[in-house]
C-alpha positions in Angstrom: -40.4 42.1 -50.9 -41.1 39.5 -48.3 -43.5 36.6 -49.2 -45.4 36.1 -45.9 -46.8 32.8 -47.0 -43.4 31.3 -48.0 -41.6 32.7 -44.9 -44.1 33.1 -42.0 -41.3 33.1 -39.5 -39.6 36.0 -41.2 -42.8 37.8 -41.5 -43.4 37.5 -37.8 -39.9 38.7 -37.0 -40.5 41.8 -39.2 -43.9 42.4 -37.7 -42.5 42.2 -34.1 -39.6 44.4 -35.1 -42.1 47.0 -36.3 -44.3 46.7 -33.3 -42.2 47.0 -30.1 -45.3 47.1 -27.8 -46.4 43.7 -29.2 -42.9 42.3 -28.7 -42.8 43.6 -25.2 -46.2 42.0 -24.4 -44.9 38.6 -25.6 -41.7 39.0 -23.5 -43.8 39.9 -20.4 -46.0 36.8 -21.0 -43.0 34.5 -21.3 -41.4 36.0 -18.2 -44.7 35.6 -16.2 -45.0 31.9 -17.3 -41.4 31.0 -17.1 -41.5 29.6 -13.6 -44.9 28.1 -13.7 -45.2 26.1 -16.9 -43.7 22.7 -17.7 -42.0 24.0 -20.8 -39.4 25.8 -18.7 -38.9 23.0 -16.2 -35.6 21.7 -17.6 -35.0 19.1 -14.8 -38.5 17.5 -15.1 -38.2 17.6 -18.9 -34.9 15.9 -18.8 -36.2 13.2 -16.4 -39.2 12.5 -18.7 -37.0 12.4 -21.8 -34.6 9.9 -20.1 -37.6 7.8 -19.0 -38.8 7.8 -22.6 -35.4 6.7 -23.9 -35.3 3.9 -21.4 -38.8 2.7 -22.4 -37.8 2.8 -26.1 -34.7 0.7 -25.3 -36.7 -1.9 -23.3 -39.2 -2.1 -26.1 -36.5 -2.6 -28.7 -34.8 -5.3 -26.6 -38.1 -7.1 -26.1 -39.0 -7.1 -29.8 -35.4 -8.2 -30.7 -35.6 -11.1 -28.3 -38.7 -12.5 -30.0 -37.3 -12.3 -33.6 -35.4 -15.2 -35.1 -31.7 -14.7 -35.4 -30.5 -14.2 -39.0 -26.9 -15.0 -39.8 
């Protein structure tokens, strides 16, 4: 027996496996939104992630420069 509270992801998988129309509706929604939502824009997402890493690095260096050196 599947404990739905302990394993909601597995419960969803079983539910969708037993309801092919619901699964098809989800697939159609994803396909419809695939080219129009930021989630699927890999190039833009990569650029934003790289910019975030660069900003984190700059912040780290700025904080490091203000701290006394410990030997």
